[in-house]
N, C-alpha and C positions, 0 to 999 in steps of 0.2 A: 777532451771533455767527456764526462760521464753524466748519465741521468742521476738525479738525487735519489737516495733511499726513500722507500715508502713504508708506511706503518703496517705491521701485522697486529691488529687490535687484540689486546689481551696478553701480548708477550711481555714477560717481566725481564728486565735487564739490570744487572748489578754494575754500579760504577767501579771503575778501575783506579786504584791509587797510583799516582804518577807525580812527576815533578815538572815545573814550568817556571819560566822567568828566572829570577835570581833567588834561588832557595825556596820558592813557593811550593807547597804541597797541595795537590788537588785530588779530588775524587772526580773522575771524568766519565761521563756517559758517552760522549762522542766529541771529536772524531777519534776512532780507534782503528788503526790499521789491522786488517784481517778480521774485523768485527763489524762495527757500524761507523760509517763515515759522517752521516748526517741524518736528519729527519725533517725533510723539506716542510717549512721554510727555515728550520733551525739548523745551524751549521756547527755550533759548539755549545757544550754545557759543562762547566767546571764548577764544582763546589770547592772553594779555595780556603786555605788556612795559612795565615801570614803571621810571622813573628817579627819583632823589630829587627831591622837590618836586612830583611828580605823584600821582595816586591817585583815590580815589572818596569825596569828602566826603559828609557826612550827606545821606541821601535815603530816601524811603519805598518799601516794597514790599507786595504782598499776593497771595495766591492760589497760591503755589508754594513749592518748596524749592530752595535753591541750595547747591552745593558749590564751595568754592575750594580747589584742590589746587596746591601750590607745587613748582616745579622748582628754583628758586633764590631766595635772599633770605628775606624775612620779611614777614608781613602782620598789621597790628594791626586787630582788629575791635572796634568800640565800638557799643553799641546802646541804645535807650531802655528795655530791660529791666534795664540795669545791668551787662551783660557788658562786660569789657575784657580782651581776650586776644590774644596774639601767637602765630602759628603760623609755623614756619620750614620750610625746604626738606625735602620728603618728607612733610610733614604736611598735614592737611586740616581745614577748618572748614565746618560746615553750619549754615545758619539755615533755620528753617521760618517763612515769612512769615505763613501762615495768614490771619487776619482783619486783620493789619497789623503792620508793624515799621518802625522807622527805624534805620538803621545807617550806619556809615562803614567803609571798608577802605582803610588807608593803608600804603604800603610802608616797610619798614625797609631802606633802601639799594636798590641795583639788584635788582629782583624780577621773576620770570617765572613763569607758571603758567596754569592753566585755570579758568575759571568756567563751571559747568554748571548750568542751571536745569531742574528737574524739576517738571512740573505736579502739582497736587493734584487729586484727584477732586472733583466737585461736592459730594459728601457731606462732604469735608474742607476746603472753602474757608474756613470760618469757625472752624477750630480755633485754639487759643491759639498765639501765636508762641513760638519756642524757639530755642536756640543750643547747638551742641556743637562742641568742639575736640578733634581727635585728633592727637597728636604723631607724628612720623615713626616712632619705635620701637614704636608701637602698631599700625601697619598691617602685616598679615600679609604675609610674603614666601614664595613657593613656588618652589623651584628645579626645573627640568626640563632634560633633555638639550638643550643649545643655547640656554638662556636662563633667564629668571625672570619671574615676574609678582608685582606688588604689588596686593593686593586692597583697593582704596579702599572699594568697597561690594560686599558679597557675604556668603555664609553665615558666614564666620568673622571678618568685620570688625566692629569696635565701632561704626562709623558707622551710624546708624539713619535710615531714611526711611519714608515712608508709601506708597511705590510699589515693587513688586517690580522689582529690576533688578540688573545686574552692571556694575561700573565698575572696570576693571583697567588698570594701567600695566605694559605688557609690554616687556621688553628682550630682543632676539634677538641672539645672536652671529653672526659671519659664517658663512653656511651654515646658520644655525639655522632651525627651523620649529616650528610648534605647530598643533594641531588642537583646535577647541572646538566644542561644539554649542549652538546658540541654540534655546530652546524654540519650538515651532511657532507659538505665538500671540504671540511677542515680535518686536520689531524694533529697529533702531538703526544703529550705524555703527562703523567702525574708522578712527581719525584718526592719520596718521603725523606724529609730532613731529620725528623725525630719521631720515635714511636713505631707503631705497626698498624696498618690499616687493611681493610678488605675492600677491594674495588671490583664491583660485580662479584664474581666468585673466586677472585684471585687474592692471595695473601701477599702483601708487599711490606717490606720492612725498611728501616733507615738505611740509606745508601743505595736503594733500589728505585727503579722507575717502572711504571706500566704504560705500554703504548696504547694510545686512544685513537679511535676513528670517530666518525660522526655518529650521533645518537645520544641517548640518555646515559649518564654516568652517575653511579651512586658510590660514595665514599663513606665508610663508617669505621669506627674504632672502639675498642673495648676500654683501653687505658688512657686514651688521649694521644694526639699526634699533631705534627706540623707537616704540611704538604705544599709543594709548589705545583700549580696547574699551569701548563704551557700548551696552548693549542692555537693553531693559526691556519690561514689559507695557503696551501702549497703554491709555489710558482710553476712547478712542472716543467722547468727549463733545464737544459744541460748546465752542469756545474764543473768548474775546474777549481779544486780546493787544495791549496798547498801552503803550509806555514801560516803566515799572517794575512794571506790574500785569498779572496773568494771571487773568481772571475767567471 
């Protein structure tokens, strides 16, 4: 086992194009051998692109929770717990692998979105597996001057996890800006889906992420942008991460 990676606040990372599952193409921030394996409590971040006939056939997991959030298309989840559910663009689905789950995720037509893995604490590694689907109209939307944020995980979101975190889909208009505060003992990143932003004094463009530590974070854009904000409380525990398992 190794200790999980920690953040170097302000560092900019470019996602690496790779392949996963059955013909899926992804932009991966981590895990990347020889680069960054994780960002405690986050264990995997894939921006995926699926065409009909590709996807993620049945496979096992354990030791973490995962959120699939869709930008376009639809995703059918099936698992050995008996769940069979399809989430469409703007919606999210969460599975808790816990002591073990087998599932598949297959697209309904051309589909794109994000899969994010969140580690479970050692005390929760053996909890019962579970699944939750949240349709697009159940995800809270907050408007502010110059943009909006959709709260995928947060105080008023119905999506429930075992690790404290914020996961938001932020859209900024041209010339828009927002300021948010990350708790002192949290860390994470902001990933640019579309456009170009300035975070603090750093330029970050589509397919890149900037690492965030605790404190005030200001995001602004000249031409408009879409950003995912992912910050959470680290577990600070040793991790053994390999393939579909996080022990």
